[in-house]
C-alpha positions as a Python dict, from the first residue, in 0.01 Angstrom:
ca = {
    (1, 'M'): (0, 0, 0),
    (2, 'S'): (203, 103, 278),
    (3, 'L'): (589, 164, 209),
    (4, 'G'): (807, -115, 144),
    (5, 'D'): (571, -341, 12),
    (6, 'V'): (571, -190, -370),
    (7, 'T'): (621, -576, -549),
    (8, 'P'): (787, -554, -882),
    (9, 'D'): (446, -612, -1102),
    (10, 'A'): (311, -295, -924),
    (11, 'F'): (643, -90, -955),
    (12, 'R'): (612, -192, -1302),
    (13, 'A'): (251, -62, -1345),
    (14, 'V'): (339, 287, -1206),
    (15, 'V'): (646, 371, -1357),
    (16, 'S'): (521, 267, -1689),
    (17, 'R'): (329, 602, -1660),
    (18, 'L'): (652, 769, -1705),
    (19, 'A'): (723, 818, -2065),
    (20, 'S'): (1065, 699, -2167),
    (21, 'G'): (1249, 753, -2527),
    (22, 'V'): (1338, 456, -2684),
    (23, 'V'): (1708, 367, -2831),
    (24, 'V'): (1915, 94, -2894),
    (25, 'V'): (2297, 36, -2765),
    (26, 'S'): (2517, -143, -2966),
    (27, 'A'): (2879, -277, -2937),
    (28, 'V'): (3142, -475, -3124),
    (29, 'Q'): (3333, -705, -2929),
    (30, 'R'): (3574, -918, -3137),
    (31, 'G'): (3438, -875, -3445),
    (32, 'V'): (3040, -957, -3341),
    (33, 'A'): (2808, -670, -3366),
    (34, 'H'): (2572, -649, -3043),
    (35, 'A'): (2278, -430, -2996),
    (36, 'A'): (1984, -441, -2751),
    (37, 'T'): (1679, -205, -2703),
    (38, 'V'): (1715, 58, -2424),
    (39, 'S'): (1438, 265, -2281),
    (40, 'S'): (1603, 371, -1950),
    (41, 'F'): (1822, 648, -2120),
    (42, 'A'): (1915, 1006, -1980),
    (43, 'S'): (2214, 1280, -2044),
    (44, 'V'): (2405, 1322, -1750),
    (45, 'S'): (2642, 1617, -1804),
    (46, 'L'): (2727, 1893, -2053),
    (47, 'D'): (3058, 1980, -1915),
    (48, 'P'): (3201, 1698, -2003),
    (49, 'P'): (2923, 1566, -2235),
    (50, 'L'): (2789, 1231, -2035),
    (51, 'L'): (2497, 992, -2071),
    (52, 'L'): (2351, 728, -1931),
    (53, 'F'): (2202, 388, -2004),
    (54, 'C'): (2024, 95, -1776),
    (55, 'V'): (2104, -259, -1850),
    (56, 'H'): (1996, -586, -1680),
    (57, 'A'): (2314, -752, -1516),
    (58, 'D'): (2242, -1053, -1689),
    (59, 'A'): (2228, -936, -2060),
    (60, 'R'): (2401, -1018, -2337),
    (61, 'L'): (2497, -650, -2390),
    (62, 'R'): (2613, -615, -2029),
    (63, 'E'): (2865, -902, -2106),
    (64, 'V'): (3020, -736, -2368),
    (65, 'L'): (3035, -408, -2188),
    (66, 'D'): (3298, -605, -1965),
    (67, 'D'): (3476, -666, -2227),
    (68, 'V'): (3495, -349, -2505),
    (69, 'D'): (3464, 6, -2348),
    (70, 'T'): (3315, 196, -2626),
    (71, 'W'): (2938, 186, -2745),
    (72, 'A'): (2736, 355, -2981),
    (73, 'V'): (2367, 490, -2930),
    (74, 'S'): (2074, 530, -3165),
    (75, 'V'): (1779, 720, -3059),
    (76, 'L'): (1496, 570, -3211),
    (77, 'S'): (1276, 774, -3481),
    (78, 'D'): (890, 742, -3463),
    (79, 'A'): (930, 481, -3727),
    (80, 'Q'): (1146, 272, -3580),
    (81, 'A'): (909, 45, -3333),
    (82, 'D'): (999, -247, -3560),
    (83, 'V'): (1357, -216, -3486),
    (84, 'A'): (1306, -195, -3127),
    (85, 'D'): (1039, -501, -3089),
    (86, 'W'): (1316, -710, -3298),
    (87, 'L'): (1591, -600, -3052),
    (88, 'A'): (1444, -653, -2753),
    (89, 'S'): (1316, -1016, -2847),
    (90, 'P'): (1455, -1277, -2639),
    (91, 'G'): (1626, -1536, -2829),
    (92, 'R'): (1761, -1352, -3115),
    (93, 'P'): (2067, -1471, -3254),
    (94, 'A'): (2381, -1344, -3058),
    (95, 'V'): (2546, -1333, -3450),
    (96, 'G'): (2378, -1173, -3735),
    (97, 'Q'): (2109, -980, -3497),
    (98, 'L'): (2142, -647, -3720),
    (99, 'D'): (2151, -842, -4035),
    (100, 'R'): (1779, -712, -4112),
    (101, 'V'): (1866, -370, -3960),
    (102, 'P'): (1992, -85, -4193),
    (103, 'H'): (2294, 75, -3983),
    (104, 'R'): (2644, 218, -4040),
    (105, 'P'): (2958, 189, -3843),
    (106, 'A'): (2992, 463, -3569),
    (107, 'P'): (3275, 666, -3607),
    (108, 'V'): (3475, 598, -3280),
    (109, 'S'): (3364, 264, -3175),
    (110, 'G'): (3297, 124, -3506),
    (111, 'A'): (2954, 12, -3347),
    (112, 'A'): (2621, 30, -3520),
    (113, 'W'): (2421, 376, -3581),
    (114, 'V'): (2079, 249, -3692),
    (115, 'D'): (2013, 393, -3985),
    (116, 'G'): (1701, 635, -3991),
    (117, 'A'): (1730, 720, -3593),
    (118, 'A'): (1681, 1054, -3488),
    (119, 'A'): (2039, 1113, -3337),
    (120, 'W'): (2361, 911, -3300),
    (121, 'F'): (2632, 889, -2990),
    (122, 'D'): (2950, 739, -2995),
    (123, 'C'): (3080, 653, -2618),
    (124, 'R'): (3318, 516, -2407),
    (125, 'T'): (3220, 388, -2027),
    (126, 'E'): (3337, 599, -1770),
    (127, 'A'): (3187, 417, -1458),
    (128, 'V'): (2948, 131, -1428),
    (129, 'H'): (2709, 115, -1111),
    (130, 'P'): (2514, -186, -1029),
    (131, 'A'): (2125, -82, -909),
    (132, 'G'): (1957, -379, -816),
    (133, 'D'): (1879, -621, -1128),
    (134, 'H'): (2044, -349, -1358),
    (135, 'D'): (2362, -169, -1408),
    (136, 'V'): (2372, 213, -1470),
    (137, 'V'): (2638, 243, -1772),
    (138, 'V'): (2793, 631, -1779),
    (139, 'G'): (2985, 686, -2098),
    (140, 'R'): (3178, 1000, -2257),
    (141, 'V'): (3031, 1114, -2564),
    (142, 'L'): (3296, 1090, -2819),
    (143, 'A'): (3073, 1176, -3157),
    (144, 'A'): (2713, 1274, -3159),
    (145, 'A'): (2490, 1358, -3480),
    (146, 'E'): (2132, 1458, -3548),
    (147, 'G'): (1921, 1288, -3746),
    (148, 'G'): (1664, 1432, -4039),
    (149, 'A'): (1456, 1762, -3918),
    (150, 'D'): (1123, 1615, -3974),
    (151, 'G'): (1149, 1311, -3779),
    (152, 'G'): (990, 1225, -3420),
    (153, 'A'): (1050, 1018, -3113),
    (154, 'L'): (977, 656, -3008),
    (155, 'V'): (882, 630, -2652),
    (156, 'H'): (786, 375, -2426),
    (157, 'L'): (440, 433, -2199),
    (158, 'R'): (202, 217, -2043),
    (159, 'G'): (381, -82, -2187),
    (160, 'R'): (364, -9, -2547),
    (161, 'L'): (556, 157, -2830),
    (162, 'R'): (417, 474, -2907),
    (163, 'G'): (599, 773, -3235),
    (164, 'V'): (592, 1133, -3075),
    (165, 'R'): (612, 1408, -3353),
}
């Protein structure tokens, strides 16, 4: 393969070798809870505390973020592949999608913090940067909490969800 000839399928195959943490990003818009599974997530800065995630430019959650500036992140534990699968499934209902996912409101945004997660963040959008077919959303961390010390993490590797302890 020469430079400049990387197809989307080839890129997906190669980048799938990079293990990435799996999170749920949630927000509340006009009283309706929205959530999506995200595997492009990273911390950016300690001072101020910033993190980022990437969301498809056409995603429902991306549209919600045009309307609200606070949102929550739940870092999924190794036992939460079912939650990740559900909130990544196309065609899930816009209303009531969190009815089957135990959660509680985050302290600032009121968005869902998924029960049993390894960690949680509550954030306010600092910037949104277009990046190809996705947007990079940078958020300032307003609140954070750790889950139980015995929980592992859920990672996405080679197209599959895997628990890590």
